[in-house]
PyMOL Python script that loads the backbone (N, CA, C, O; Angstrom):
from pymol import cmd

cmd.read_pdbstr("""\
ATOM      1  N   MET A   1    -123.500 -58.977 -86.399  1.00  0.00           N
ATOM      2  CA  MET A   1    -122.376 -58.452 -87.133  1.00  0.00           C
ATOM      3  C   MET A   1    -122.528 -58.710 -88.626  1.00  0.00           C
ATOM      4  O   MET A   1    -122.156 -57.871 -89.447  1.00  0.00           O
ATOM      5  N   LYS A   2    -123.080 -59.879 -88.980  1.00  0.00           N
ATOM      6  CA  LYS A   2    -123.259 -60.205 -90.394  1.00  0.00           C
ATOM      7  C   LYS A   2    -124.262 -59.274 -91.054  1.00  0.00           C
ATOM      8  O   LYS A   2    -124.146 -58.986 -92.245  1.00  0.00           O
ATOM      9  N   LEU A   3    -125.240 -58.802 -90.303  1.00  0.00           N
ATOM     10  CA  LEU A   3    -126.245 -57.909 -90.866  1.00  0.00           C
ATOM     11  C   LEU A   3    -125.668 -56.558 -91.245  1.00  0.00           C
ATOM     12  O   LEU A   3    -126.194 -55.894 -92.138  1.00  0.00           O
ATOM     13  N   LEU A   4    -124.605 -56.142 -90.589  1.00  0.00           N
ATOM     14  CA  LEU A   4    -124.000 -54.841 -90.883  1.00  0.00           C
ATOM     15  C   LEU A   4    -123.390 -54.788 -92.281  1.00  0.00           C
ATOM     16  O   LEU A   4    -123.283 -53.708 -92.861  1.00  0.00           O
ATOM     17  N   ARG A   5    -122.995 -55.915 -92.822  1.00  0.00           N
ATOM     18  CA  ARG A   5    -122.397 -55.887 -94.164  1.00  0.00           C
ATOM     19  C   ARG A   5    -123.444 -55.592 -95.239  1.00  0.00           C
ATOM     20  O   ARG A   5    -123.087 -55.200 -96.350  1.00  0.00           O
ATOM     21  N   PHE A   6    -124.728 -55.774 -94.927  1.00  0.00           N
ATOM     22  CA  PHE A   6    -125.788 -55.455 -95.875  1.00  0.00           C
ATOM     23  C   PHE A   6    -126.271 -54.015 -95.752  1.00  0.00           C
ATOM     24  O   PHE A   6    -127.060 -53.555 -96.578  1.00  0.00           O
ATOM     25  N   LEU A   7    -125.815 -53.307 -94.744  1.00  0.00           N
ATOM     26  CA  LEU A   7    -126.266 -51.936 -94.514  1.00  0.00           C
ATOM     27  C   LEU A   7    -125.960 -51.010 -95.691  1.00  0.00           C
ATOM     28  O   LEU A   7    -126.863 -50.277 -96.093  1.00  0.00           O
ATOM     29  N   PRO A   8    -124.768 -50.982 -96.272  1.00  0.00           N
ATOM     30  CA  PRO A   8    -124.518 -50.087 -97.409  1.00  0.00           C
ATOM     31  C   PRO A   8    -125.423 -50.388 -98.608  1.00  0.00           C
ATOM     32  O   PRO A   8    -125.880 -49.464 -99.281  1.00  0.00           O
ATOM     33  N   VAL A   9    -125.680 -51.648 -98.874  1.00  0.00           N
ATOM     34  CA  VAL A   9    -126.553 -52.019 -99.987  1.00  0.00           C
ATOM     35  C   VAL A   9    -127.983 -51.555 -99.711  1.00  0.00           C
ATOM     36  O   VAL A   9    -128.657 -51.042-100.604  1.00  0.00           O
ATOM     37  N   THR A  10    -128.436 -51.736 -98.485  1.00  0.00           N
ATOM     38  CA  THR A  10    -129.786 -51.315 -98.109  1.00  0.00           C
ATOM     39  C   THR A  10    -129.934 -49.802 -98.235  1.00  0.00           C
ATOM     40  O   THR A  10    -130.940 -49.321 -98.757  1.00  0.00           O
ATOM     41  N   VAL A  11    -128.953 -49.058 -97.767  1.00  0.00           N
ATOM     42  CA  VAL A  11    -128.997 -47.599 -97.859  1.00  0.00           C
ATOM     43  C   VAL A  11    -129.011 -47.167 -99.324  1.00  0.00           C
ATOM     44  O   VAL A  11    -129.765 -46.266 -99.692  1.00  0.00           O
ATOM     45  N   ALA A  12    -128.194 -47.792-100.156  1.00  0.00           N
ATOM     46  CA  ALA A  12    -128.152 -47.455-101.582  1.00  0.00           C
ATOM     47  C   ALA A  12    -129.499 -47.719-102.251  1.00  0.00           C
ATOM     48  O   ALA A  12    -129.956 -46.911-103.058  1.00  0.00           O
ATOM     49  N   LEU A  13    -130.130 -48.832-101.925  1.00  0.00           N
ATOM     50  CA  LEU A  13    -131.433 -49.153-102.516  1.00  0.00           C
ATOM     51  C   LEU A  13    -132.508 -48.159-102.086  1.00  0.00           C
ATOM     52  O   LEU A  13    -133.355 -47.771-102.890  1.00  0.00           O
ATOM     53  N   VAL A  14    -132.476 -47.749-100.825  1.00  0.00           N
ATOM     54  CA  VAL A  14    -133.449 -46.766-100.345  1.00  0.00           C
ATOM     55  C   VAL A  14    -133.249 -45.436-101.065  1.00  0.00           C
ATOM     56  O   VAL A  14    -134.222 -44.787-101.449  1.00  0.00           O
ATOM     57  N   ILE A  15    -132.014 -45.031-101.249  1.00  0.00           N
ATOM     58  CA  ILE A  15    -131.733 -43.769-101.949  1.00  0.00           C
ATOM     59  C   ILE A  15    -132.207 -43.843-103.395  1.00  0.00           C
ATOM     60  O   ILE A  15    -132.813 -42.896-103.895  1.00  0.00           O
ATOM     61  N   LEU A  16    -131.939 -44.953-104.071  1.00  0.00           N
ATOM     62  CA  LEU A  16    -132.359 -45.102-105.466  1.00  0.00           C
ATOM     63  C   LEU A  16    -133.878 -45.108-105.600  1.00  0.00           C
ATOM     64  O   LEU A  16    -134.412 -44.576-106.573  1.00  0.00           O
ATOM     65  N   GLN A  17    -134.576 -45.700-104.642  1.00  0.00           N
ATOM     66  CA  GLN A  17    -136.034 -45.754-104.697  1.00  0.00           C
ATOM     67  C   GLN A  17    -136.669 -44.383-104.490  1.00  0.00           C
ATOM     68  O   GLN A  17    -137.748 -44.115-105.019  1.00  0.00           O
ATOM     69  N   THR A  18    -136.017 -43.526-103.734  1.00  0.00           N
ATOM     70  CA  THR A  18    -136.600 -42.220-103.435  1.00  0.00           C
ATOM     71  C   THR A  18    -136.196 -41.151-104.440  1.00  0.00           C
ATOM     72  O   THR A  18    -136.716 -40.037-104.381  1.00  0.00           O
ATOM     73  N   MET A  19    -135.294 -41.449-105.352  1.00  0.00           N
ATOM     74  CA  MET A  19    -134.875 -40.476-106.366  1.00  0.00           C
ATOM     75  C   MET A  19    -135.998 -40.282-107.386  1.00  0.00           C
ATOM     76  O   MET A  19    -136.696 -41.237-107.725  1.00  0.00           O
ATOM     77  N   PRO A  20    -136.177 -39.061-107.876  1.00  0.00           N
ATOM     78  CA  PRO A  20    -137.199 -38.837-108.894  1.00  0.00           C
ATOM     79  C   PRO A  20    -136.811 -39.496-110.207  1.00  0.00           C
ATOM     80  O   PRO A  20    -135.630 -39.707-110.484  1.00  0.00           O
ATOM     81  N   SER A  21    -137.817 -39.819-111.012  1.00  0.00           N
ATOM     82  CA  SER A  21    -137.533 -40.427-112.306  1.00  0.00           C
ATOM     83  C   SER A  21    -136.942 -39.382-113.241  1.00  0.00           C
ATOM     84  O   SER A  21    -136.888 -38.199-112.904  1.00  0.00           O
ATOM     85  N   SER A  22    -136.501 -39.818-114.408  1.00  0.00           N
ATOM     86  CA  SER A  22    -135.848 -38.912-115.344  1.00  0.00           C
ATOM     87  C   SER A  22    -136.837 -37.973-116.025  1.00  0.00           C
ATOM     88  O   SER A  22    -136.423 -36.975-116.615  1.00  0.00           O
ATOM     89  N   ALA A  23    -138.126 -38.267-115.958  1.00  0.00           N
ATOM     90  CA  ALA A  23    -139.120 -37.396-116.579  1.00  0.00           C
ATOM     91  C   ALA A  23    -139.220 -36.089-115.802  1.00  0.00           C
ATOM     92  O   ALA A  23    -139.239 -36.084-114.571  1.00  0.00           O
ATOM     93  N   SER A  24    -139.284 -34.980-116.536  1.00  0.00           N
ATOM     94  CA  SER A  24    -139.337 -33.680-115.869  1.00  0.00           C
ATOM     95  C   SER A  24    -140.764 -33.255-115.548  1.00  0.00           C
ATOM     96  O   SER A  24    -140.968 -32.279-114.826  1.00  0.00           O
ATOM     97  N   GLY A  25    -141.729 -33.954-116.061  1.00  0.00           N
ATOM     98  CA  GLY A  25    -143.123 -33.625-115.803  1.00  0.00           C
ATOM     99  C   GLY A  25    -144.013 -34.495-116.663  1.00  0.00           C
ATOM    100  O   GLY A  25    -143.530 -35.364-117.389  1.00  0.00           O
ATOM    101  N   PRO A  26    -145.303 -34.265-116.585  1.00  0.00           N
ATOM    102  CA  PRO A  26    -146.220 -35.076-117.391  1.00  0.00           C
ATOM    103  C   PRO A  26    -146.017 -34.823-118.879  1.00  0.00           C
ATOM    104  O   PRO A  26    -145.674 -33.714-119.291  1.00  0.00           O
ATOM    105  N   ILE A  27    -146.229 -35.849-119.669  1.00  0.00           N
ATOM    106  CA  ILE A  27    -146.144 -35.743-121.120  1.00  0.00           C
ATOM    107  C   ILE A  27    -147.565 -35.859-121.647  1.00  0.00           C
ATOM    108  O   ILE A  27    -148.269 -36.820-121.339  1.00  0.00           O
ATOM    109  N   ALA A  28    -147.982 -34.894-122.430  1.00  0.00           N
ATOM    110  CA  ALA A  28    -149.335 -34.907-122.984  1.00  0.00           C
ATOM    111  C   ALA A  28    -149.262 -34.759-124.493  1.00  0.00           C
ATOM    112  O   ALA A  28    -148.379 -34.082-125.019  1.00  0.00           O
ATOM    113  N   GLY A  29    -150.184 -35.390-125.174  1.00  0.00           N
ATOM    114  CA  GLY A  29    -150.237 -35.289-126.623  1.00  0.00           C
ATOM    115  C   GLY A  29    -150.736 -36.578-127.236  1.00  0.00           C
ATOM    116  O   GLY A  29    -151.116 -37.508-126.525  1.00  0.00           O
ATOM    117  N   ARG A  30    -150.736 -36.631-128.552  1.00  0.00           N
ATOM    118  CA  ARG A  30    -151.191 -37.814-129.276  1.00  0.00           C
ATOM    119  C   ARG A  30    -150.104 -38.879-129.217  1.00  0.00           C
ATOM    120  O   ARG A  30    -148.937 -38.607-129.496  1.00  0.00           O
ATOM    121  N   ALA A  31    -150.499 -40.084-128.853  1.00  0.00           N
ATOM    122  CA  ALA A  31    -149.552 -41.201-128.757  1.00  0.00           C
ATOM    123  C   ALA A  31    -149.531 -41.977-130.061  1.00  0.00           C
ATOM    124  O   ALA A  31    -150.570 -42.214-130.677  1.00  0.00           O
ATOM    125  N   SER A  32    -148.333 -42.370-130.474  1.00  0.00           N
ATOM    126  CA  SER A  32    -148.156 -43.254-131.624  1.00  0.00           C
ATOM    127  C   SER A  32    -147.604 -44.570-131.113  1.00  0.00           C
ATOM    128  O   SER A  32    -146.715 -44.585-130.261  1.00  0.00           O
ATOM    129  N   VAL A  33    -148.125 -45.674-131.628  1.00  0.00           N
ATOM    130  CA  VAL A  33    -147.654 -46.988-131.212  1.00  0.00           C
ATOM    131  C   VAL A  33    -146.409 -47.340-132.010  1.00  0.00           C
ATOM    132  O   VAL A  33    -146.428 -47.328-133.240  1.00  0.00           O
ATOM    133  N   ILE A  34    -145.330 -47.653-131.306  1.00  0.00           N
ATOM    134  CA  ILE A  34    -144.084 -48.051-131.951  1.00  0.00           C
ATOM    135  C   ILE A  34    -144.060 -49.557-132.115  1.00  0.00           C
ATOM    136  O   ILE A  34    -143.809 -50.061-133.209  1.00  0.00           O
ATOM    137  N   ASP A  35    -144.318 -50.276-131.043  1.00  0.00           N
ATOM    138  CA  ASP A  35    -144.506 -51.731-131.079  1.00  0.00           C
ATOM    139  C   ASP A  35    -145.362 -52.121-129.887  1.00  0.00           C
ATOM    140  O   ASP A  35    -145.993 -51.260-129.275  1.00  0.00           O
ATOM    141  N   GLY A  36    -145.396 -53.393-129.550  1.00  0.00           N
ATOM    142  CA  GLY A  36    -146.326 -53.880-128.539  1.00  0.00           C
ATOM    143  C   GLY A  36    -146.172 -53.297-127.158  1.00  0.00           C
ATOM    144  O   GLY A  36    -147.134 -53.293-126.390  1.00  0.00           O
ATOM    145  N   ASP A  37    -144.986 -52.800-126.810  1.00  0.00           N
ATOM    146  CA  ASP A  37    -144.782 -52.272-125.462  1.00  0.00           C
ATOM    147  C   ASP A  37    -144.129 -50.894-125.454  1.00  0.00           C
ATOM    148  O   ASP A  37    -143.571 -50.481-124.438  1.00  0.00           O
ATOM    149  N   THR A  38    -144.192 -50.177-126.582  1.00  0.00           N
ATOM    150  CA  THR A  38    -143.577 -48.856-126.672  1.00  0.00           C
ATOM    151  C   THR A  38    -144.518 -47.891-127.397  1.00  0.00           C
ATOM    152  O   THR A  38    -145.076 -48.210-128.446  1.00  0.00           O
ATOM    153  N   ILE A  39    -144.677 -46.705-126.810  1.00  0.00           N
ATOM    154  CA  ILE A  39    -145.415 -45.642-127.481  1.00  0.00           C
ATOM    155  C   ILE A  39    -144.507 -44.424-127.589  1.00  0.00           C
ATOM    156  O   ILE A  39    -143.469 -44.351-126.932  1.00  0.00           O
ATOM    157  N   GLU A  40    -144.907 -43.472-128.421  1.00  0.00           N
ATOM    158  CA  GLU A  40    -144.139 -42.241-128.573  1.00  0.00           C
ATOM    159  C   GLU A  40    -145.087 -41.061-128.494  1.00  0.00           C
ATOM    160  O   GLU A  40    -146.106 -41.026-129.184  1.00  0.00           O
ATOM    161  N   ILE A  41    -144.751 -40.092-127.648  1.00  0.00           N
ATOM    162  CA  ILE A  41    -145.524 -38.865-127.508  1.00  0.00           C
ATOM    163  C   ILE A  41    -144.569 -37.695-127.633  1.00  0.00           C
ATOM    164  O   ILE A  41    -143.650 -37.542-126.828  1.00  0.00           O
ATOM    165  N   LYS A  42    -144.791 -36.866-128.648  1.00  0.00           N
ATOM    166  CA  LYS A  42    -143.961 -35.678-128.903  1.00  0.00           C
ATOM    167  C   LYS A  42    -142.473 -36.016-128.938  1.00  0.00           C
ATOM    168  O   LYS A  42    -141.659 -35.301-128.353  1.00  0.00           O
ATOM    169  N   GLY A  43    -142.116 -37.107-129.624  1.00  0.00           N
ATOM    170  CA  GLY A  43    -140.719 -37.488-129.772  1.00  0.00           C
ATOM    171  C   GLY A  43    -140.127 -38.237-128.589  1.00  0.00           C
ATOM    172  O   GLY A  43    -138.969 -38.651-128.645  1.00  0.00           O
ATOM    173  N   GLU A  44    -140.887 -38.420-127.530  1.00  0.00           N
ATOM    174  CA  GLU A  44    -140.421 -39.120-126.327  1.00  0.00           C
ATOM    175  C   GLU A  44    -140.929 -40.559-126.366  1.00  0.00           C
ATOM    176  O   GLU A  44    -142.134 -40.795-126.283  1.00  0.00           O
ATOM    177  N   ARG A  45    -140.019 -41.513-126.491  1.00  0.00           N
ATOM    178  CA  ARG A  45    -140.414 -42.927-126.495  1.00  0.00           C
ATOM    179  C   ARG A  45    -140.593 -43.413-125.067  1.00  0.00           C
ATOM    180  O   ARG A  45    -139.754 -43.168-124.201  1.00  0.00           O
ATOM    181  N   ILE A  46    -141.703 -44.107-124.835  1.00  0.00           N
ATOM    182  CA  ILE A  46    -142.053 -44.566-123.494  1.00  0.00           C
ATOM    183  C   ILE A  46    -142.284 -46.067-123.548  1.00  0.00           C
ATOM    184  O   ILE A  46    -143.153 -46.548-124.275  1.00  0.00           O
ATOM    185  N   ARG A  47    -141.482 -46.814-122.758  1.00  0.00           N
ATOM    186  CA  ARG A  47    -141.659 -48.270-122.644  1.00  0.00           C
ATOM    187  C   ARG A  47    -142.676 -48.535-121.548  1.00  0.00           C
ATOM    188  O   ARG A  47    -142.588 -47.969-120.458  1.00  0.00           O
ATOM    189  N   LEU A  48    -143.637 -49.392-121.838  1.00  0.00           N
ATOM    190  CA  LEU A  48    -144.676 -49.723-120.869  1.00  0.00           C
ATOM    191  C   LEU A  48    -144.175 -50.839-119.948  1.00  0.00           C
ATOM    192  O   LEU A  48    -143.923 -51.959-120.393  1.00  0.00           O
ATOM    193  N   HIS A  49    -144.039 -50.523-118.686  1.00  0.00           N
ATOM    194  CA  HIS A  49    -143.508 -51.457-117.700  1.00  0.00           C
ATOM    195  C   HIS A  49    -144.473 -52.617-117.489  1.00  0.00           C
ATOM    196  O   HIS A  49    -145.674 -52.408-117.321  1.00  0.00           O
ATOM    197  N   GLY A  50    -143.954 -53.824-117.498  1.00  0.00           N
ATOM    198  CA  GLY A  50    -144.756 -55.000-117.214  1.00  0.00           C
ATOM    199  C   GLY A  50    -145.468 -55.579-118.421  1.00  0.00           C
ATOM    200  O   GLY A  50    -146.157 -56.593-118.300  1.00  0.00           O
ATOM    201  N   VAL A  51    -145.317 -54.954-119.591  1.00  0.00           N
ATOM    202  CA  VAL A  51    -145.942 -55.469-120.809  1.00  0.00           C
ATOM    203  C   VAL A  51    -144.903 -56.289-121.561  1.00  0.00           C
ATOM    204  O   VAL A  51    -143.843 -55.777-121.920  1.00  0.00           O
ATOM    205  N   ASP A  52    -145.207 -57.553-121.796  1.00  0.00           N
ATOM    206  CA  ASP A  52    -144.306 -58.430-122.531  1.00  0.00           C
ATOM    207  C   ASP A  52    -144.929 -58.706-123.887  1.00  0.00           C
ATOM    208  O   ASP A  52    -145.824 -59.541-124.012  1.00  0.00           O
ATOM    209  N   ALA A  53    -144.454 -58.001-124.895  1.00  0.00           N
ATOM    210  CA  ALA A  53    -144.999 -58.122-126.245  1.00  0.00           C
ATOM    211  C   ALA A  53    -143.847 -58.270-127.235  1.00  0.00           C
ATOM    212  O   ALA A  53    -142.739 -57.806-126.966  1.00  0.00           O
ATOM    213  N   PRO A  54    -144.095 -58.911-128.377  1.00  0.00           N
ATOM    214  CA  PRO A  54    -143.039 -59.032-129.379  1.00  0.00           C
ATOM    215  C   PRO A  54    -142.626 -57.656-129.893  1.00  0.00           C
ATOM    216  O   PRO A  54    -143.444 -56.738-129.965  1.00  0.00           O
ATOM    217  N   GLU A  55    -141.367 -57.524-130.244  1.00  0.00           N
ATOM    218  CA  GLU A  55    -140.888 -56.300-130.860  1.00  0.00           C
ATOM    219  C   GLU A  55    -141.408 -56.240-132.295  1.00  0.00           C
ATOM    220  O   GLU A  55    -141.902 -57.240-132.815  1.00  0.00           O
ATOM    221  N   SER A  56    -141.304 -55.079-132.938  1.00  0.00           N
ATOM    222  CA  SER A  56    -141.876 -54.915-134.271  1.00  0.00           C
ATOM    223  C   SER A  56    -141.208 -55.826-135.303  1.00  0.00           C
ATOM    224  O   SER A  56    -141.835 -56.177-136.302  1.00  0.00           O
ATOM    225  N   TRP A  57    -139.959 -56.211-135.086  1.00  0.00           N
ATOM    226  CA  TRP A  57    -139.247 -57.057-136.038  1.00  0.00           C
ATOM    227  C   TRP A  57    -139.447 -58.547-135.744  1.00  0.00           C
ATOM    228  O   TRP A  57    -139.040 -59.381-136.553  1.00  0.00           O
ATOM    229  N   GLN A  58    -140.052 -58.900-134.629  1.00  0.00           N
ATOM    230  CA  GLN A  58    -140.250 -60.293-134.264  1.00  0.00           C
ATOM    231  C   GLN A  58    -141.568 -60.827-134.818  1.00  0.00           C
ATOM    232  O   GLN A  58    -142.550 -60.096-134.954  1.00  0.00           O
ATOM    233  N   LYS A  59    -141.561 -62.103-135.130  1.00  0.00           N
ATOM    234  CA  LYS A  59    -142.780 -62.756-135.580  1.00  0.00           C
ATOM    235  C   LYS A  59    -143.430 -63.460-134.397  1.00  0.00           C
ATOM    236  O   LYS A  59    -142.749 -63.975-133.510  1.00  0.00           O
ATOM    237  N   CYS A  60    -144.729 -63.472-134.401  1.00  0.00           N
ATOM    238  CA  CYS A  60    -145.482 -64.141-133.349  1.00  0.00           C
ATOM    239  C   CYS A  60    -146.326 -65.207-134.029  1.00  0.00           C
ATOM    240  O   CYS A  60    -147.184 -64.886-134.851  1.00  0.00           O
ATOM    241  N   GLY A  61    -146.097 -66.459-133.700  1.00  0.00           N
ATOM    242  CA  GLY A  61    -146.820 -67.510-134.376  1.00  0.00           C
ATOM    243  C   GLY A  61    -147.080 -68.706-133.490  1.00  0.00           C
ATOM    244  O   GLY A  61    -146.802 -68.678-132.291  1.00  0.00           O
ATOM    245  N   GLU A  62    -147.609 -69.743-134.077  1.00  0.00           N
ATOM    246  CA  GLU A  62    -147.970 -70.941-133.335  1.00  0.00           C
ATOM    247  C   GLU A  62    -146.798 -71.896-133.142  1.00  0.00           C
ATOM    248  O   GLU A  62    -146.970 -72.945-132.521  1.00  0.00           O
ATOM    249  N   THR A  63    -145.628 -71.571-133.647  1.00  0.00           N
ATOM    250  CA  THR A  63    -144.500 -72.490-133.554  1.00  0.00           C
ATOM    251  C   THR A  63    -143.851 -72.494-132.178  1.00  0.00           C
ATOM    252  O   THR A  63    -143.065 -73.392-131.875  1.00  0.00           O
ATOM    253  N   THR A  64    -144.159 -71.521-131.347  1.00  0.00           N
ATOM    254  CA  THR A  64    -143.555 -71.488-130.015  1.00  0.00           C
ATOM    255  C   THR A  64    -144.349 -72.390-129.072  1.00  0.00           C
ATOM    256  O   THR A  64    -145.565 -72.531-129.203  1.00  0.00           O
ATOM    257  N   ALA A  65    -143.657 -72.981-128.143  1.00  0.00           N
ATOM    258  CA  ALA A  65    -144.305 -73.892-127.179  1.00  0.00           C
ATOM    259  C   ALA A  65    -145.057 -73.065-126.129  1.00  0.00           C
ATOM    260  O   ALA A  65    -144.667 -71.944-125.804  1.00  0.00           O
ATOM    261  N   ALA A  66    -146.123 -73.635-125.618  1.00  0.00           N
ATOM    262  CA  ALA A  66    -146.883 -72.991-124.554  1.00  0.00           C
ATOM    263  C   ALA A  66    -146.094 -73.053-123.255  1.00  0.00           C
ATOM    264  O   ALA A  66    -145.378 -74.025-123.017  1.00  0.00           O
ATOM    265  N   PRO A  67    -146.211 -72.030-122.410  1.00  0.00           N
ATOM    266  CA  PRO A  67    -145.539 -72.061-121.104  1.00  0.00           C
ATOM    267  C   PRO A  67    -146.007 -73.288-120.297  1.00  0.00           C
ATOM    268  O   PRO A  67    -147.120 -73.778-120.489  1.00  0.00           O
ATOM    269  N   SER A  68    -145.161 -73.762-119.415  1.00  0.00           N
ATOM    270  CA  SER A  68    -145.454 -74.981-118.671  1.00  0.00           C
ATOM    271  C   SER A  68    -146.709 -74.837-117.803  1.00  0.00           C
ATOM    272  O   SER A  68    -147.385 -75.834-117.549  1.00  0.00           O
ATOM    273  N   PHE A  69    -147.040 -73.621-117.338  1.00  0.00           N
ATOM    274  CA  PHE A  69    -148.217 -73.466-116.500  1.00  0.00           C
ATOM    275  C   PHE A  69    -149.513 -73.570-117.310  1.00  0.00           C
ATOM    276  O   PHE A  69    -150.589 -73.702-116.728  1.00  0.00           O
ATOM    277  N   MET A  70    -149.425 -73.512-118.646  1.00  0.00           N
ATOM    278  CA  MET A  70    -150.611 -73.598-119.494  1.00  0.00           C
ATOM    279  C   MET A  70    -150.975 -75.030-119.843  1.00  0.00           C
ATOM    280  O   MET A  70    -152.082 -75.290-120.314  1.00  0.00           O
ATOM    281  N   THR A  71    -150.059 -75.960-119.619  1.00  0.00           N
ATOM    282  CA  THR A  71    -150.312 -77.343-120.000  1.00  0.00           C
ATOM    283  C   THR A  71    -150.767 -78.175-118.837  1.00  0.00           C
ATOM    284  O   THR A  71    -151.023 -79.369-118.994  1.00  0.00           O
TER     285      THR A  71
END
""", "prot")
cmd.dss("prot")
cmd.show_as("cartoon", "prot")
cmd.util.cbc("prot")
cmd.orient("prot")
């Protein structure tokens, strides 16, 4: 009985996963780099999924601590 309360959430997630993305088709052309994780092609800005880079206004330097897995 407890599993039935998760059924609407599961159905919603399946529907969202199968929906097409907002892009209407492939984008082709010369890419311009906006910042570390964003490019622009023909006026369409595209964020690169899974890329963690500083934004154009952020500074990247040695003052930040290393992640705990690096030490």
